C-alpha atoms as a printed R data frame, in Angstrom:
    type eleno elety resid chain resno      x       y       z
1   ATOM     1    CA   UNK     A     1 51.693 -32.625 -21.589
2   ATOM     2    CA   UNK     A     2 47.970 -33.253 -21.034
3   ATOM     3    CA   UNK     A     3 46.757 -36.543 -19.598
4   ATOM     4    CA   UNK     A     4 44.790 -37.169 -22.805
5   ATOM     5    CA   UNK     A     5 48.009 -36.822 -24.814
6   ATOM     6    CA   UNK     A     6 49.815 -39.255 -22.507
7   ATOM     7    CA   UNK     A     7 47.025 -41.820 -22.799
8   ATOM     8    CA   UNK     A     8 46.922 -41.435 -26.568
9   ATOM     9    CA   UNK     A     9 50.705 -41.844 -26.873
10  ATOM    10    CA   UNK     A    10 50.605 -44.886 -24.598
11  ATOM    11    CA   UNK     A    11 47.891 -46.532 -26.713
12  ATOM    12    CA   UNK     A    12 49.759 -45.739 -29.949
13  ATOM    13    CA   UNK     A    13 52.951 -47.266 -28.551
14  ATOM    14    CA   UNK     A    14 51.054 -50.391 -27.490
15  ATOM    15    CA   UNK     A    15 49.454 -50.570 -30.941
16  ATOM    16    CA   UNK     A    16 52.882 -50.443 -32.563
17  ATOM    17    CA   UNK     A    17 54.140 -53.209 -30.277
18  ATOM    18    CA   UNK     A    18 51.035 -55.315 -31.014
19  ATOM    19    CA   UNK     A    19 51.344 -54.884 -34.797
20  ATOM    20    CA   UNK     A    20 48.251 -52.695 -35.036
21  ATOM    21    CA   UNK     A    21 45.742 -54.901 -33.185
22  ATOM    22    CA   UNK     A    22 45.222 -54.177 -29.486
23  ATOM    23    CA   UNK     A    23 42.720 -55.173 -26.819
24  ATOM    24    CA   UNK     A    24 42.469 -52.986 -23.702
25  ATOM    25    CA   UNK     A    25 40.482 -53.067 -20.491
26  ATOM    26    CA   UNK     A    26 39.079 -49.581 -19.995
27  ATOM    27    CA   UNK     A    27 39.028 -49.751 -16.181
28  ATOM    28    CA   UNK     A    28 42.609 -51.036 -15.930
29  ATOM    29    CA   UNK     A    29 43.877 -48.303 -18.234
30  ATOM    30    CA   UNK     A    30 41.956 -45.658 -16.289
31  ATOM    31    CA   UNK     A    31 43.428 -46.929 -13.037
32  ATOM    32    CA   UNK     A    32 46.942 -46.932 -14.507
33  ATOM    33    CA   UNK     A    33 46.640 -43.250 -15.444
34  ATOM    34    CA   UNK     A    34 44.612 -42.220 -12.387
35  ATOM    35    CA   UNK     A    35 41.623 -41.063 -14.405
36  ATOM    36    CA   UNK     A    36 37.969 -42.040 -14.673
37  ATOM    37    CA   UNK     A    37 36.995 -44.552 -17.397
38  ATOM    38    CA   UNK     A    38 35.097 -41.834 -19.276
39  ATOM    39    CA   UNK     A    39 38.462 -40.092 -19.901
40  ATOM    40    CA   UNK     A    40 39.629 -43.261 -21.672
41  ATOM    41    CA   UNK     A    41 36.400 -43.213 -23.708
42  ATOM    42    CA   UNK     A    42 37.053 -39.585 -24.641
43  ATOM    43    CA   UNK     A    43 40.608 -40.279 -25.821
44  ATOM    44    CA   UNK     A    44 39.517 -43.265 -27.889
45  ATOM    45    CA   UNK     A    45 36.464 -41.589 -29.418
46  ATOM    46    CA   UNK     A    46 38.384 -38.431 -30.340
47  ATOM    47    CA   UNK     A    47 41.792 -39.775 -31.384
48  ATOM    48    CA   UNK     A    48 41.158 -43.276 -32.699
49  ATOM    49    CA   UNK     A    49 38.420 -42.687 -35.248
50  ATOM    50    CA   UNK     A    50 37.763 -44.360 -38.604
51  ATOM    51    CA   UNK     A    51 38.792 -41.110 -40.296
52  ATOM    52    CA   UNK     A    52 42.167 -41.396 -38.587
53  ATOM    53    CA   UNK     A    53 42.573 -45.003 -39.705
54  ATOM    54    CA   UNK     A    54 41.318 -46.975 -36.709
55  ATOM    55    CA   UNK     A    55 38.547 -49.494 -36.178
56  ATOM    56    CA   UNK     A    56 37.091 -49.692 -32.658
57  ATOM    57    CA   UNK     A    57 35.100 -52.513 -31.098
58  ATOM    58    CA   UNK     A    58 33.797 -52.276 -27.569
59  ATOM    59    CA   UNK     A    59 32.131 -54.570 -25.087
60  ATOM    60    CA   UNK     A    60 30.780 -53.180 -21.848
61  ATOM    61    CA   UNK     A    61 30.303 -54.893 -18.514
62  ATOM    62    CA   UNK     A    62 32.555 -56.623 -15.984
63  ATOM    63    CA   UNK     A    63 34.724 -58.331 -18.579
64  ATOM    64    CA   UNK     A    64 34.437 -55.442 -21.003
65  ATOM    65    CA   UNK     A    65 37.186 -54.451 -23.345
66  ATOM    66    CA   UNK     A    66 38.068 -52.064 -26.134
67  ATOM    67    CA   UNK     A    67 39.678 -53.481 -29.241
68  ATOM    68    CA   UNK     A    68 41.569 -51.021 -31.430
69  ATOM    69    CA   UNK     A    69 42.746 -52.055 -34.865
70  ATOM    70    CA   UNK     A    70 44.890 -49.898 -37.094
71  ATOM    71    CA   UNK     A    71 43.586 -50.114 -40.639
72  ATOM    72    CA   UNK     A    72 46.448 -50.563 -43.071
73  ATOM    73    CA   UNK     A    73 46.583 -48.682 -46.325
74  ATOM    74    CA   UNK     A    74 49.043 -50.783 -48.280
75  ATOM    75    CA   UNK     A    75 46.677 -50.918 -51.232
76  ATOM    76    CA   UNK     A    76 45.842 -47.784 -53.234
77  ATOM    77    CA   UNK     A    77 42.150 -48.793 -53.138
78  ATOM    78    CA   UNK     A    78 42.181 -48.535 -49.325
79  ATOM    79    CA   UNK     A    79 43.654 -45.057 -49.509
80  ATOM    80    CA   UNK     A    80 40.969 -44.072 -51.992
81  ATOM    81    CA   UNK     A    81 38.259 -45.542 -49.789
82  ATOM    82    CA   UNK     A    82 39.639 -43.702 -46.747
83  ATOM    83    CA   UNK     A    83 39.457 -40.470 -48.736
84  ATOM    84    CA   UNK     A    84 35.818 -41.252 -49.488
85  ATOM    85    CA   UNK     A    85 35.063 -42.026 -45.817
86  ATOM    86    CA   UNK     A    86 36.662 -38.737 -44.774
87  ATOM    87    CA   UNK     A    87 34.505 -36.938 -47.338
88  ATOM    88    CA   UNK     A    88 31.248 -38.133 -45.783
89  ATOM    89    CA   UNK     A    89 31.335 -35.548 -43.033
90  ATOM    90    CA   UNK     A    90 29.192 -35.606 -39.907
91  ATOM    91    CA   UNK     A    91 25.783 -35.759 -41.574
92  ATOM    92    CA   UNK     A    92 24.376 -37.616 -44.557
93  ATOM    93    CA   UNK     A    93 20.811 -37.359 -45.867
94  ATOM    94    CA   UNK     A    94 19.073 -40.442 -47.222
95  ATOM    95    CA   UNK     A    95 19.369 -39.056 -50.763
96  ATOM    96    CA   UNK     A    96 23.096 -38.378 -50.336
97  ATOM    97    CA   UNK     A    97 23.674 -41.811 -48.787
98  ATOM    98    CA   UNK     A    98 21.864 -43.599 -51.613
99  ATOM    99    CA   UNK     A    99 23.793 -41.618 -54.223
100 ATOM   100    CA   UNK     A   100 27.027 -42.241 -52.396
101 ATOM   101    CA   UNK     A   101 26.385 -46.011 -52.247
102 ATOM   102    CA   UNK     A   102 25.449 -46.089 -55.921
103 ATOM   103    CA   UNK     A   103 28.737 -44.395 -56.785
104 ATOM   104    CA   UNK     A   104 30.690 -46.845 -54.628
105 ATOM   105    CA   UNK     A   105 29.119 -49.715 -56.523
106 ATOM   106    CA   UNK     A   106 29.680 -48.042 -59.894
107 ATOM   107    CA   UNK     A   107 33.392 -47.601 -59.142
108 ATOM   108    CA   UNK     A   108 33.765 -51.160 -57.864
109 ATOM   109    CA   UNK     A   109 34.337 -50.415 -54.184
110 ATOM   110    CA   UNK     A   110 31.301 -52.489 -53.178
111 ATOM   111    CA   UNK     A   111 29.265 -55.160 -54.947
112 ATOM   112    CA   UNK     A   112 25.517 -55.085 -55.633
113 ATOM   113    CA   UNK     A   113 24.634 -57.182 -52.563
114 ATOM   114    CA   UNK     A   114 26.607 -54.889 -50.244
115 ATOM   115    CA   UNK     A   115 25.007 -51.855 -51.895
116 ATOM   116    CA   UNK     A   116 21.503 -53.222 -51.274
117 ATOM   117    CA   UNK     A   117 22.261 -54.169 -47.651
118 ATOM   118    CA   UNK     A   118 23.919 -50.833 -46.871
119 ATOM   119    CA   UNK     A   119 21.073 -48.939 -48.502
120 ATOM   120    CA   UNK     A   120 18.579 -50.796 -46.316
121 ATOM   121    CA   UNK     A   121 20.645 -50.077 -43.182
122 ATOM   122    CA   UNK     A   122 20.753 -46.307 -43.734
123 ATOM   123    CA   UNK     A   123 17.245 -45.736 -45.084
124 ATOM   124    CA   UNK     A   124 14.800 -43.393 -43.379
125 ATOM   125    CA   UNK     A   125 12.497 -46.393 -42.864
126 ATOM   126    CA   UNK     A   126 15.178 -48.262 -40.902
127 ATOM   127    CA   UNK     A   127 16.126 -45.145 -38.944
128 ATOM   128    CA   UNK     A   128 12.515 -44.154 -38.214
129 ATOM   129    CA   UNK     A   129 13.007 -44.704 -34.456
130 ATOM   130    CA   UNK     A   130 15.895 -42.213 -34.485
131 ATOM   131    CA   UNK     A   131 14.791 -38.612 -33.856
132 ATOM   132    CA   UNK     A   132 14.847 -36.607 -37.117
133 ATOM   133    CA   UNK     A   133 17.182 -34.008 -35.573
134 ATOM   134    CA   UNK     A   134 20.002 -36.577 -35.309
135 ATOM   135    CA   UNK     A   135 19.044 -39.032 -38.056
136 ATOM   136    CA   UNK     A   136 21.529 -37.681 -40.624
137 ATOM   137    CA   UNK     A   137 24.352 -37.846 -38.058
138 ATOM   138    CA   UNK     A   138 23.489 -41.442 -37.201
139 ATOM   139    CA   UNK     A   139 23.277 -42.295 -40.915
140 ATOM   140    CA   UNK     A   140 26.753 -40.824 -41.529
141 ATOM   141    CA   UNK     A   141 28.211 -42.777 -38.604
142 ATOM   142    CA   UNK     A   142 26.626 -46.030 -39.785
143 ATOM   143    CA   UNK     A   143 27.856 -45.506 -43.339
144 ATOM   144    CA   UNK     A   144 31.411 -44.812 -42.169
145 ATOM   145    CA   UNK     A   145 31.394 -47.855 -39.893
146 ATOM   146    CA   UNK     A   146 30.131 -50.135 -42.652
147 ATOM   147    CA   UNK     A   147 32.822 -48.926 -45.044
148 ATOM   148    CA   UNK     A   148 35.550 -49.381 -42.438
149 ATOM   149    CA   UNK     A   149 34.360 -52.933 -41.756
């Protein structure tokens, strides 16, 4: 079994024991498995994504941590929203994002205020400092993160 698989299984087991809400220290986990901290980052970024039902928070520095929360899908609306998040893909144009947000409001997933705020956050004007070649990828990531929050 690959080291990445072992780390992933270990984190999943700890998540189960912690009822789906876990805080880890990246350096301690890396030391425990005899890997570099970037390997921990890789496992978390590839196997604990919003699309897979996880919310990640991270703080860097000496007292840094990674908080992993398993998003529960007890409600049918959450399952529907997760389906929508998975449908976003890796890129989202401004037009697609605006249309997407309008549809979310129309179907009652978000209210008008949230729609307006999210629209402002993913607009080309807001993302003007982001290079055009990656802007649609950044927009998709922001949209997914907002919906997961």
